[in-house]
ZABA-709482 format. One record per residue (C-alpha): x, y, z; residue in three letters; residue number from 1. Coordinates in Angstrom, 1 decimal, always signed. Last residue first. Example, Ala and Ser with C-alpha at 12.3 -4.5 7.8 and 13.67 -1.06 7.14 Angstrom:
+--------+--------+--------+-----+-----+
!   east !  north !     up ! res !   n !
+--------+--------+--------+-----+-----+
!  +13.7 !   -1.1 !   +7.1 ! ser !   2 !
!  +12.3 !   -4.5 !   +7.8 ! ala !   1 !
+--------+--------+--------+-----+-----+
% end
This chain:
+--------+--------+--------+-----+-----+
!   east !  north !     up ! res !   n !
+--------+--------+--------+-----+-----+
! -105.8 ! +158.7 ! -121.3 ! pro ! 397 !
! -105.3 ! +155.0 ! -122.1 ! ser ! 396 !
! -101.7 ! +154.0 ! -122.8 ! pro ! 395 !
! -100.9 ! +153.2 ! -126.4 ! pro ! 394 !
! -100.8 ! +149.5 ! -127.2 ! thr ! 393 !
!  -97.7 ! +148.5 ! -129.1 ! ile ! 392 !
!  -95.2 ! +148.8 ! -126.2 ! glu ! 391 !
!  -97.5 ! +147.4 ! -123.6 ! arg ! 390 !
!  -98.4 ! +144.5 ! -125.9 ! arg ! 389 !
!  -94.7 ! +143.7 ! -126.4 ! leu ! 388 !
!  -94.0 ! +143.6 ! -122.7 ! gln ! 387 !
!  -96.9 ! +141.3 ! -122.1 ! glu ! 386 !
!  -95.9 ! +139.1 ! -125.1 ! trp ! 385 !
!  -92.4 ! +138.4 ! -123.9 ! gly ! 384 !
!  -91.8 ! +135.9 ! -126.7 ! val ! 383 !
!  -90.6 ! +133.2 ! -124.3 ! leu ! 382 !
!  -93.2 ! +133.8 ! -121.6 ! arg ! 381 !
!  -96.0 ! +134.0 ! -124.1 ! ala ! 380 !
!  -94.9 ! +130.8 ! -125.8 ! ala ! 379 !
!  -94.8 ! +129.0 ! -122.4 ! gln ! 378 !
!  -98.3 ! +130.3 ! -121.4 ! lys ! 377 !
!  -99.7 ! +129.2 ! -124.8 ! thr ! 376 !
!  -98.1 ! +125.8 ! -124.7 ! trp ! 375 !
!  -99.5 ! +125.1 ! -121.2 ! ile ! 374 !
! -103.0 ! +126.4 ! -122.2 ! ser ! 373 !
! -103.0 ! +124.2 ! -125.3 ! lys ! 372 !
! -101.9 ! +121.1 ! -123.4 ! ala ! 371 !
! -104.7 ! +121.6 ! -120.9 ! thr ! 370 !
! -104.3 ! +122.7 ! -117.3 ! pro ! 369 !
! -106.1 ! +120.6 ! -114.7 ! pro ! 368 !
! -109.5 ! +122.0 ! -113.6 ! thr ! 367 !
! -109.5 ! +122.8 ! -109.9 ! his ! 366 !
! -112.2 ! +120.9 ! -108.1 ! leu ! 365 !
! -109.8 ! +118.6 ! -106.3 ! asn ! 364 !
! -112.0 ! +116.2 ! -104.5 ! met ! 363 !
! -111.8 ! +115.9 ! -100.7 ! gln ! 362 !
! -111.1 ! +112.5 !  -99.3 ! pro ! 361 !
! -113.9 ! +110.8 !  -97.4 ! pro ! 360 !
! -113.9 ! +111.3 !  -93.6 ! met ! 359 !
! -112.8 ! +108.6 !  -91.2 ! arg ! 358 !
! -114.6 ! +108.7 !  -87.9 ! gln ! 357 !
! -112.9 ! +107.6 !  -84.7 ! val ! 356 !
! -114.5 ! +106.0 !  -81.7 ! arg ! 355 !
! -115.0 ! +102.6 !  -83.4 ! ser ! 354 !
! -111.4 ! +102.5 !  -84.5 ! ala ! 353 !
! -110.2 ! +102.3 !  -80.9 ! pro ! 352 !
! -107.2 ! +104.6 !  -80.4 ! thr ! 351 !
! -103.4 ! +104.6 !  -80.8 ! phe ! 350 !
! -101.9 ! +108.0 !  -81.9 ! leu ! 349 !
!  -98.5 ! +108.1 !  -83.5 ! cys ! 348 !
!  -95.6 ! +110.2 !  -82.2 ! leu ! 347 !
!  -94.0 ! +107.1 !  -80.7 ! lys ! 346 !
!  -93.9 ! +105.9 !  -84.3 ! thr ! 345 !
!  -91.0 ! +108.1 !  -85.1 ! tyr ! 344 !
!  -87.8 ! +106.3 !  -84.1 ! ser ! 343 !
!  -89.3 ! +102.8 !  -84.5 ! pro ! 342 !
!  -90.1 ! +103.8 !  -88.2 ! leu ! 341 !
!  -86.6 ! +104.2 !  -89.4 ! gln ! 340 !
!  -85.9 ! +100.5 !  -90.1 ! his ! 339 !
!  -89.1 ! +100.4 !  -92.2 ! leu ! 338 !
!  -88.3 ! +103.5 !  -94.2 ! lys ! 337 !
!  -89.8 ! +106.9 !  -93.4 ! ala ! 336 !
!  -91.9 ! +108.4 !  -96.2 ! thr ! 335 !
!  -95.1 ! +108.4 !  -94.1 ! his ! 334 !
!  -93.3 ! +110.3 !  -91.3 ! ile ! 333 !
!  -94.6 ! +113.9 !  -92.0 ! ala ! 332 !
!  -98.1 ! +112.5 !  -92.7 ! met ! 331 !
!  -98.7 ! +112.2 !  -88.9 ! pro ! 330 !
!  -99.5 ! +108.7 !  -87.7 ! cys ! 329 !
! -102.6 ! +106.7 !  -87.1 ! ile ! 328 !
! -102.8 ! +103.4 !  -85.1 ! leu ! 327 !
! -106.3 ! +101.8 !  -85.1 ! leu ! 326 !
! -107.6 !  +98.9 !  -83.1 ! leu ! 325 !
! -111.2 !  +97.6 !  -83.5 ! asp ! 324 !
! -110.1 !  +94.6 !  -85.6 ! gly ! 323 !
! -106.6 !  +95.3 !  -86.7 ! phe ! 322 !
! -105.6 !  +98.7 !  -88.1 ! ala ! 321 !
! -102.0 !  +99.7 !  -88.3 ! phe ! 320 !
! -100.1 ! +102.5 !  -90.0 ! leu ! 319 !
! -103.1 ! +104.6 !  -91.1 ! gln ! 318 !
! -102.3 ! +108.0 !  -92.4 ! tyr ! 317 !
! -102.9 ! +111.4 !  -90.9 ! ala ! 316 !
! -104.8 ! +114.7 !  -91.4 ! ser ! 315 !
! -106.5 ! +115.6 !  -88.1 ! val ! 314 !
! -110.0 ! +116.7 !  -87.1 ! gln ! 313 !
! -110.7 ! +117.6 !  -83.4 ! val ! 312 !
! -114.2 ! +117.5 !  -82.1 ! arg ! 311 !
! -115.9 ! +120.7 !  -80.8 ! ala ! 310 !
! -119.1 ! +120.0 !  -82.8 ! asp ! 309 !
! -118.2 ! +123.0 !  -85.1 ! asp ! 308 !
! -114.9 ! +121.4 !  -85.9 ! arg ! 307 !
! -111.5 ! +122.2 !  -84.6 ! leu ! 306 !
! -108.7 ! +121.7 !  -87.1 ! arg ! 305 !
! -105.4 ! +119.9 !  -86.7 ! thr ! 304 !
! -102.7 ! +119.6 !  -89.4 ! gln ! 303 !
! -101.2 ! +116.7 !  -87.4 ! trp ! 302 !
!  -97.6 ! +117.7 !  -87.4 ! gln ! 301 !
!  -98.1 ! +121.5 !  -87.4 ! leu ! 300 !
! -101.0 ! +121.4 !  -84.9 ! ser ! 299 !
!  -99.1 ! +119.4 !  -82.4 ! asp ! 298 !
! -101.8 ! +117.4 !  -80.5 ! leu ! 297 !
! -103.2 ! +117.7 !  -77.0 ! asp ! 296 !
! -104.1 ! +121.4 !  -77.4 ! gly ! 295 !
! -107.0 ! +120.6 !  -79.7 ! leu ! 294 !
! -108.6 ! +118.2 !  -77.3 ! lys ! 293 !
! -108.9 ! +114.4 !  -77.4 ! val ! 292 !
! -111.6 ! +113.2 !  -75.1 ! gln ! 291 !
! -114.3 ! +113.7 !  -77.7 ! asp ! 290 !
! -113.0 ! +111.1 !  -80.0 ! glu ! 289 !
! -111.0 ! +112.0 !  -83.2 ! leu ! 288 !
! -112.3 ! +113.0 !  -86.6 ! ile ! 287 !
! -109.8 ! +111.5 !  -89.1 ! phe ! 286 !
! -109.0 ! +112.9 !  -92.5 ! arg ! 285 !
! -106.9 ! +110.7 !  -94.8 ! ala ! 284 !
! -103.5 ! +110.7 !  -96.3 ! ala ! 283 !
! -102.3 ! +107.8 !  -98.4 ! his ! 282 !
!  -99.8 ! +105.2 !  -97.2 ! ala ! 281 !
! -102.1 ! +102.6 !  -95.8 ! gln ! 280 !
! -101.2 !  +99.7 !  -93.4 ! arg ! 279 !
! -103.9 !  +97.2 !  -92.6 ! ile ! 278 !
! -104.9 !  +97.6 !  -96.2 ! glu ! 277 !
! -104.5 !  +93.8 !  -96.6 ! leu ! 276 !
! -101.7 !  +94.2 !  -99.1 ! thr ! 275 !
! -100.0 !  +96.9 !  -97.0 ! gly ! 274 !
! -100.0 !  +94.7 !  -93.9 ! ala ! 273 !
!  -98.8 !  +91.8 !  -96.0 ! val ! 272 !
!  -95.8 !  +93.9 !  -97.2 ! ile ! 271 !
!  -94.9 !  +94.9 !  -93.7 ! tyr ! 270 !
!  -95.3 !  +91.3 !  -92.5 ! thr ! 269 !
!  -92.9 !  +90.1 !  -95.2 ! ile ! 268 !
!  -90.5 !  +92.9 !  -94.6 ! ser ! 267 !
!  -90.3 !  +92.2 !  -90.8 ! ser ! 266 !
!  -89.9 !  +88.5 !  -91.5 ! met ! 265 !
!  -87.1 !  +89.1 !  -94.0 ! pro ! 264 !
!  -85.4 !  +91.9 !  -91.8 ! gly ! 263 !
!  -81.8 !  +91.2 !  -91.2 ! arg ! 262 !
!  -81.1 !  +87.6 !  -92.2 ! ala ! 261 !
!  -80.0 !  +85.0 !  -89.6 ! ser ! 260 !
!  -83.3 !  +83.9 !  -88.1 ! leu ! 259 !
!  -85.3 !  +83.9 !  -91.3 ! leu ! 258 !
!  -82.4 !  +82.1 !  -93.2 ! phe ! 257 !
!  -81.9 !  +79.6 !  -90.4 ! leu ! 256 !
!  -85.7 !  +78.8 !  -90.6 ! ile ! 255 !
!  -85.5 !  +78.4 !  -94.3 ! phe ! 254 !
!  -82.5 !  +76.1 !  -94.2 ! phe ! 253 !
!  -84.0 !  +73.9 !  -91.5 ! ile ! 252 !
!  -87.3 !  +73.7 !  -93.6 ! met ! 251 !
!  -85.3 !  +72.8 !  -96.7 ! val ! 250 !
!  -83.3 !  +70.2 !  -94.8 ! ser ! 249 !
!  -86.4 !  +68.5 !  -93.5 ! val ! 248 !
!  -88.0 !  +68.4 !  -96.9 ! ala ! 247 !
!  -84.8 !  +67.1 !  -98.6 ! val ! 246 !
!  -84.3 !  +64.4 !  -95.9 ! met ! 245 !
!  -88.0 !  +63.3 !  -96.4 ! ser ! 244 !
!  -87.5 !  +63.2 ! -100.1 ! met ! 243 !
!  -84.5 !  +60.9 !  -99.7 ! arg ! 242 !
!  -86.3 !  +58.6 !  -97.4 ! arg ! 241 !
!  -89.4 !  +58.5 !  -99.6 ! phe ! 240 !
!  -87.3 !  +57.7 ! -102.7 ! leu ! 239 !
!  -85.8 !  +54.7 ! -100.9 ! ser ! 238 !
!  -82.3 !  +54.5 !  -99.7 ! gly ! 237 !
!  -79.0 !  +56.4 ! -100.1 ! gln ! 236 !
!  -78.5 !  +60.0 !  -99.2 ! val ! 235 !
!  -76.0 !  +61.7 ! -101.5 ! val ! 234 !
!  -78.2 !  +62.5 ! -104.4 ! phe ! 233 !
!  -81.1 !  +64.1 ! -102.5 ! phe ! 232 !
!  -78.7 !  +65.4 !  -99.9 ! leu ! 231 !
!  -77.0 !  +67.6 ! -102.6 ! leu ! 230 !
!  -80.4 !  +69.0 ! -103.6 ! ala ! 229 !
!  -81.1 !  +70.0 ! -100.0 ! pro ! 228 !
!  -77.5 !  +71.4 !  -99.6 ! ile ! 227 !
!  -77.8 !  +73.8 ! -102.5 ! leu ! 226 !
!  -79.6 !  +76.5 ! -100.5 ! ser ! 225 !
!  -76.7 !  +76.4 !  -98.0 ! leu ! 224 !
!  -74.3 !  +77.6 ! -100.7 ! val ! 223 !
!  -76.4 !  +80.4 ! -102.1 ! phe ! 222 !
!  -77.4 !  +81.6 !  -98.6 ! thr ! 221 !
!  -73.7 !  +81.6 !  -97.5 ! cys ! 220 !
!  -72.8 !  +83.7 ! -100.6 ! ile ! 219 !
!  -75.7 !  +86.1 ! -100.0 ! ser ! 218 !
!  -74.7 !  +86.4 !  -96.3 ! phe ! 217 !
!  -71.1 !  +87.3 !  -97.2 ! ile ! 216 !
!  -72.3 !  +90.0 !  -99.7 ! ala ! 215 !
!  -75.1 !  +91.3 !  -97.5 ! val ! 214 !
!  -72.8 !  +91.6 !  -94.4 ! phe ! 213 !
!  -70.0 !  +93.3 !  -96.3 ! thr ! 212 !
!  -72.4 !  +95.9 !  -97.8 ! val ! 211 !
!  -74.1 !  +96.5 !  -94.4 ! ala ! 210 !
!  -70.7 !  +97.1 !  -92.8 ! ala ! 209 !
!  -69.9 !  +99.7 !  -95.5 ! glu ! 208 !
!  -73.1 ! +101.6 !  -94.7 ! asp ! 207 !
!  -76.9 ! +101.5 !  -95.5 ! asp ! 206 !
!  -78.5 ! +101.2 !  -92.1 ! gln ! 205 !
!  -80.9 !  +98.5 !  -91.3 ! gly ! 204 !
!  -83.7 !  +96.3 !  -92.6 ! val ! 203 !
!  -82.8 !  +94.2 !  -95.6 ! tyr ! 202 !
!  -85.9 !  +92.8 !  -97.4 ! ser ! 201 !
!  -85.1 !  +94.1 ! -100.8 ! asp ! 200 !
!  -81.4 !  +93.4 ! -100.5 ! leu ! 199 !
!  -82.0 !  +89.8 !  -99.4 ! ile ! 198 !
!  -84.6 !  +89.2 ! -102.1 ! leu ! 197 !
!  -82.2 !  +90.6 ! -104.7 ! leu ! 196 !
!  -79.5 !  +88.2 ! -103.4 ! thr ! 195 !
!  -82.0 !  +85.3 ! -103.5 ! pro ! 194 !
!  -82.6 !  +86.1 ! -107.2 ! leu ! 193 !
!  -78.9 !  +86.7 ! -107.9 ! thr ! 192 !
!  -78.3 !  +83.0 ! -107.4 ! gly ! 191 !
!  -80.1 !  +82.4 ! -110.6 ! ser ! 190 !
!  -76.9 !  +83.6 ! -112.4 ! val ! 189 !
!  -74.8 !  +80.8 ! -110.8 ! val ! 188 !
!  -77.4 !  +78.1 ! -111.6 ! thr ! 187 !
!  -77.7 !  +79.3 ! -115.2 ! met ! 186 !
!  -73.9 !  +79.1 ! -115.5 ! leu ! 185 !
!  -73.9 !  +75.6 ! -114.0 ! leu ! 184 !
!  -76.7 !  +74.5 ! -116.5 ! met ! 183 !
!  -74.7 !  +75.9 ! -119.4 ! leu ! 182 !
!  -71.5 !  +74.2 ! -118.3 ! ala ! 181 !
!  -73.2 !  +70.9 ! -117.8 ! ile ! 180 !
!  -74.9 !  +71.2 ! -121.2 ! pro ! 179 !
!  -71.5 !  +71.7 ! -122.9 ! val ! 178 !
!  -69.5 !  +69.2 ! -120.8 ! tyr ! 177 !
!  -71.6 !  +66.3 ! -122.1 ! val ! 176 !
!  -70.3 !  +66.7 ! -125.6 ! trp ! 175 !
!  -67.8 !  +63.9 ! -125.8 ! lys ! 174 !
!  -69.7 !  +61.6 ! -123.5 ! arg ! 173 !
!  -72.9 !  +62.0 ! -125.5 ! gln ! 172 !
!  -73.5 !  +58.5 ! -127.1 ! asp ! 171 !
!  -72.7 !  +56.7 ! -123.9 ! arg ! 170 !
!  -74.9 !  +58.8 ! -121.7 ! pro ! 169 !
!  -72.9 !  +60.6 ! -119.0 ! ala ! 168 !
!  -72.3 !  +59.2 ! -115.5 ! gly ! 167 !
!  -69.3 !  +57.1 ! -116.5 ! arg ! 166 !
!  -67.6 !  +59.9 ! -118.3 ! ala ! 165 !
!  -68.3 !  +62.4 ! -115.5 ! ile ! 164 !
!  -67.0 !  +60.0 ! -112.9 ! leu ! 163 !
!  -63.9 !  +59.3 ! -115.0 ! leu ! 162 !
!  -63.1 !  +63.0 ! -115.4 ! arg ! 161 !
!  -63.6 !  +63.6 ! -111.7 ! val ! 160 !
!  -61.2 !  +60.9 ! -110.7 ! thr ! 159 !
!  -58.6 !  +62.0 ! -113.3 ! arg ! 158 !
!  -58.6 !  +65.6 ! -112.2 ! ile ! 157 !
!  -58.2 !  +67.7 ! -115.3 ! gln ! 156 !
!  -62.0 !  +67.9 ! -115.7 ! ala ! 155 !
!  -62.1 !  +69.7 ! -112.4 ! leu ! 154 !
!  -60.0 !  +72.5 ! -113.8 ! gly ! 153 !
!  -62.3 !  +72.7 ! -116.8 ! leu ! 152 !
!  -65.2 !  +73.2 ! -114.4 ! leu ! 151 !
!  -63.3 !  +75.9 ! -112.5 ! ala ! 150 !
!  -62.3 !  +77.6 ! -115.7 ! leu ! 149 !
!  -65.9 !  +77.5 ! -116.9 ! leu ! 148 !
!  -67.1 !  +79.2 ! -113.7 ! thr ! 147 !
!  -64.3 !  +81.8 ! -113.8 ! thr ! 146 !
!  -65.1 !  +82.6 ! -117.5 ! gly ! 145 !
!  -68.8 !  +82.9 ! -117.0 ! ser ! 144 !
!  -68.3 !  +85.2 ! -114.0 ! val ! 143 !
!  -65.9 !  +87.3 ! -116.0 ! ile ! 142 !
!  -68.2 !  +87.5 ! -118.9 ! ser ! 141 !
!  -71.2 !  +88.4 ! -116.7 ! leu ! 140 !
!  -69.2 !  +91.1 ! -115.0 ! ala ! 139 !
!  -68.1 !  +92.6 ! -118.4 ! gln ! 138 !
!  -71.7 !  +92.7 ! -119.6 ! gly ! 137 !
!  -72.9 !  +94.3 ! -116.3 ! ala ! 136 !
!  -70.1 !  +97.0 ! -116.4 ! ser ! 135 !
!  -67.0 !  +96.8 ! -114.2 ! val ! 134 !
!  -65.4 !  +99.7 ! -112.5 ! glu ! 133 !
!  -68.5 ! +101.0 ! -110.6 ! glu ! 132 !
!  -69.7 !  +97.5 ! -109.6 ! asn ! 131 !
!  -66.3 !  +96.4 ! -108.3 ! trp ! 130 !
!  -67.0 !  +95.9 ! -104.6 ! tyr ! 129 !
!  -70.6 !  +94.6 ! -104.3 ! phe ! 128 !
!  -71.4 !  +93.2 ! -107.7 ! ala ! 127 !
!  -67.9 !  +92.1 ! -108.6 ! leu ! 126 !
!  -67.3 !  +90.3 ! -105.4 ! thr ! 125 !
!  -70.8 !  +88.8 ! -105.5 ! met ! 124 !
!  -70.2 !  +87.4 ! -109.0 ! phe ! 123 !
!  -66.8 !  +86.0 ! -108.1 ! thr ! 122 !
!  -68.3 !  +84.2 ! -105.1 ! thr ! 121 !
!  -71.0 !  +82.9 ! -107.4 ! phe ! 120 !
!  -68.5 !  +81.5 ! -109.9 ! gly ! 119 !
!  -66.2 !  +79.9 ! -107.4 ! val ! 118 !
!  -69.1 !  +78.4 ! -105.4 ! val ! 117 !
!  -70.8 !  +77.0 ! -108.5 ! leu ! 116 !
!  -67.5 !  +75.7 ! -109.9 ! pro ! 115 !
!  -66.8 !  +73.7 ! -106.7 ! val ! 114 !
!  -70.3 !  +72.4 ! -106.1 ! leu ! 113 !
!  -70.0 !  +70.1 ! -109.1 ! leu ! 112 !
!  -67.6 !  +67.9 ! -107.1 ! trp ! 111 !
!  -70.2 !  +67.0 ! -104.5 ! gly ! 110 !
!  -72.9 !  +66.2 ! -107.0 ! ala ! 109 !
!  -70.4 !  +64.0 ! -109.0 ! ile ! 108 !
!  -69.6 !  +62.0 ! -105.8 ! tyr ! 107 !
!  -73.3 !  +61.4 ! -105.1 ! arg ! 106 !
!  -74.0 !  +60.4 ! -108.7 ! thr ! 105 !
!  -71.4 !  +57.7 ! -108.8 ! asn ! 104 !
!  -73.7 !  +54.9 ! -107.4 ! glu ! 103 !
!  -76.5 !  +56.2 ! -109.6 ! arg ! 102 !
!  -74.8 !  +55.4 ! -112.8 ! arg ! 101 !
!  -76.5 !  +57.1 ! -115.7 ! ser ! 100 !
!  -77.2 !  +60.1 ! -113.6 ! asn !  99 !
!  -74.8 !  +62.6 ! -115.2 ! leu !  98 !
!  -77.4 !  +65.0 ! -116.6 ! leu !  97 !
!  -79.2 !  +64.7 ! -113.2 ! ser !  96 !
!  -76.4 !  +66.7 ! -111.6 ! val !  95 !
!  -77.2 !  +69.8 ! -113.6 ! ser !  94 !
!  -80.9 !  +69.4 ! -113.0 ! met !  93 !
!  -80.2 !  +69.2 ! -109.3 ! gly !  92 !
!  -78.2 !  +72.4 ! -109.5 ! tyr !  91 !
!  -81.1 !  +74.1 ! -111.4 ! leu !  90 !
!  -83.5 !  +73.1 ! -108.5 ! trp !  89 !
!  -81.1 !  +74.2 ! -105.8 ! ala !  88 !
!  -80.7 !  +77.6 ! -107.6 ! ser !  87 !
!  -84.4 !  +78.2 ! -107.6 ! val !  86 !
!  -84.7 !  +77.3 ! -103.9 ! met !  85 !
!  -84.5 !  +80.9 ! -102.5 ! leu !  84 !
!  -87.2 !  +82.1 ! -104.8 ! val !  83 !
!  -89.6 !  +79.3 ! -103.9 ! ala !  82 !
!  -89.0 !  +80.0 ! -100.2 ! leu !  81 !
!  -90.0 !  +83.7 ! -100.7 ! gln !  80 !
!  -93.2 !  +82.6 ! -102.5 ! leu !  79 !
!  -94.0 !  +80.2 !  -99.6 ! thr !  78 !
!  -93.3 !  +83.0 !  -97.1 ! met !  77 !
!  -95.8 !  +85.3 !  -99.0 ! met !  76 !
!  -98.5 !  +82.5 !  -98.9 ! phe !  75 !
!  -97.9 !  +81.9 !  -95.2 ! thr !  74 !
!  -98.3 !  +85.7 !  -94.4 ! val !  73 !
! -101.5 !  +85.7 !  -96.5 ! val !  72 !
! -103.0 !  +82.8 !  -94.6 ! leu !  71 !
! -101.9 !  +83.9 !  -91.2 ! val !  70 !
! -103.4 !  +87.4 !  -91.7 ! trp !  69 !
! -106.7 !  +86.0 !  -92.9 ! val !  68 !
! -106.9 !  +83.9 !  -89.7 ! leu !  67 !
! -105.9 !  +86.8 !  -87.4 ! leu !  66 !
! -108.7 !  +89.0 !  -88.8 ! ala !  65 !
! -111.2 !  +86.3 !  -87.7 ! ser !  64 !
! -109.6 !  +86.0 !  -84.3 ! lys !  63 !
! -109.5 !  +89.7 !  -83.4 ! ser !  62 !
! -108.9 !  +89.5 !  -79.6 ! asp !  61 !
! -105.2 !  +89.1 !  -79.9 ! leu !  60 !
! -104.6 !  +92.6 !  -81.2 ! thr !  59 !
! -104.6 !  +94.4 !  -77.8 ! ser !  58 !
! -101.6 !  +92.3 !  -76.7 ! met !  57 !
!  -99.5 !  +93.7 !  -79.6 ! phe !  56 !
! -100.1 !  +97.4 !  -79.0 ! ile !  55 !
!  -97.0 !  +97.8 !  -76.8 ! asp !  54 !
!  -94.9 !  +96.3 !  -79.5 ! pro !  53 !
!  -95.0 !  +99.7 !  -81.2 ! arg !  52 !
!  -91.6 ! +100.3 !  -83.0 ! gly !  51 !
!  -92.8 !  +99.5 !  -86.6 ! ile !  50 !
!  -90.8 !  +96.3 !  -86.7 ! ala !  49 !
!  -91.9 !  +95.2 !  -83.2 ! lys !  48 !
!  -95.6 !  +95.6 !  -84.2 ! thr !  47 !
!  -94.8 !  +93.5 !  -87.3 ! tyr !  46 !
!  -92.9 !  +90.9 !  -85.4 ! ile !  45 !
!  -95.6 !  +90.6 !  -82.8 ! tyr !  44 !
!  -98.2 !  +90.1 !  -85.6 ! leu !  43 !
!  -96.0 !  +87.3 !  -87.1 ! ser !  42 !
!  -95.7 !  +85.6 !  -83.7 ! leu !  41 !
!  -99.4 !  +85.8 !  -83.1 ! met !  40 !
! -100.1 !  +84.3 !  -86.5 ! gly !  39 !
!  -97.6 !  +81.6 !  -86.0 ! phe !  38 !
!  -99.2 !  +80.6 !  -82.6 ! gly !  37 !
! -102.6 !  +80.6 !  -84.1 ! thr !  36 !
! -101.5 !  +78.5 !  -87.1 ! gly !  35 !
!  -99.7 !  +76.1 !  -84.7 ! leu !  34 !
! -102.7 !  +75.6 !  -82.5 ! phe !  33 !
! -105.1 !  +75.3 !  -85.5 ! ile !  32 !
! -102.8 !  +72.7 !  -87.1 ! val !  31 !
! -102.5 !  +70.8 !  -83.9 ! thr !  30 !
! -106.3 !  +70.8 !  -83.4 ! val !  29 !
! -106.7 !  +69.7 !  -87.0 ! thr !  28 !
! -104.4 !  +66.8 !  -86.5 ! phe !  27 !
! -105.9 !  +65.8 !  -83.2 ! pro !  26 !
! -109.3 !  +65.5 !  -84.9 ! thr !  25 !
! -108.1 !  +63.8 !  -88.1 ! trp !  24 !
! -106.4 !  +60.9 !  -86.4 ! his !  23 !
! -108.0 !  +58.1 !  -88.5 ! glu !  22 !
! -108.1 !  +60.3 !  -91.6 ! leu !  21 !
! -104.4 !  +61.1 !  -91.2 ! leu !  20 !
! -103.6 !  +57.4 !  -90.6 ! arg !  19 !
! -105.2 !  +56.5 !  -93.9 ! lys !  18 !
! -103.2 !  +59.3 !  -95.6 ! phe !  17 !
! -100.0 !  +58.0 !  -94.1 ! gly !  16 !
! -100.8 !  +54.4 !  -95.1 ! arg !  15 !
! -101.5 !  +55.5 !  -98.7 ! arg !  14 !
!  -98.4 !  +57.7 !  -98.8 ! phe !  13 !
!  -96.2 !  +54.9 !  -97.4 ! phe !  12 !
!  -97.5 !  +52.5 ! -100.0 ! met !  11 !
!  -96.9 !  +55.0 ! -102.8 ! gln !  10 !
!  -93.3 !  +55.6 ! -101.5 ! phe !   9 !
!  -92.6 !  +51.9 ! -101.3 ! thr !   8 !
!  -94.0 !  +51.4 ! -104.8 ! ser !   7 !
!  -91.7 !  +54.1 ! -106.2 ! ala !   6 !
!  -88.7 !  +52.8 ! -104.3 ! pro !   5 !
!  -89.3 !  +49.3 ! -105.7 ! ala !   4 !
!  -90.0 !  +50.4 ! -109.3 ! pro !   3 !
!  -86.5 !  +52.0 ! -109.7 ! ser !   2 !
!  -84.3 !  +48.9 ! -109.1 ! met !   1 !
+--------+--------+--------+-----+-----+
% end
């Protein structure tokens, strides 16, 4: 039975590749169109995240920079999708242990979801609501116990017990529960990776409502991430048909995740902006264009200085630079978090980069203290050497 699906998949792949070559021109045009649209959307998301969507239209003229931006954003999204699908891969490995009879596999895949949901729900409850009362070791023990109890509870159901016995290899039916339990525990623990991703990319206030949202959203993300692997075993037909269903379900899941979560796309574009040096966190000296006068800027915020050529020099950091566009902000707001930036970026200055000169950083010419000088100064302070010297040394006449 297995060679037929494999050959069908190979035949479809060859036909599809041949059709791709025949329609290469419309395919490339479609890819370029979608890539350009995706790049524009991701740029808008970044400008919206920093609170300056008014500069979005000015960024569309830099086509070469947009290409690099799209490639890096796509790569970061691929990594994020890989993290989200780790649990699905381990879940599929768990079901494949009971794959001796394929007609029973789809039922086994559905039943094995029960201990996973029970174990991960327990994990999230302990992590978000009992983290101060329960240590990490105790939480892991409780999660392992609840997952194993749920699996043993399934084993008490005669239908499930027969399905597992029929699906297991004949010489390992007595010990098959051990690798299944280990794989299920690994799947539950791997669910913390998407949770950490959700926490790291969360954009919003840190309050009780946020804790509840992240906990519920993490559980829903874990359950929905298992659906593609479940469909692989439930859907009947050729290998290509099952793989197509998995690919479509993965894309739907990822789109729902990006639309439902608070801040993943904003965080991705924010990280990409820092990777490409579009956004910089260090201070720099900028000499502004002639139209900017000393009285136009707050001297305390910008640390302004009037140069000999009557141009204004400020100390700021680069929040956005794309093509000939430059957005610089006062150093007072460089520690603001992503969800706080829209409240402060109205203070930033948007100007063409070609009209601004960036000065090199000034070197610190002060010699750093050596270990000997530090120890000498500390010993002199503890002993009170200055007071002792004044008492021993007679005053000069």
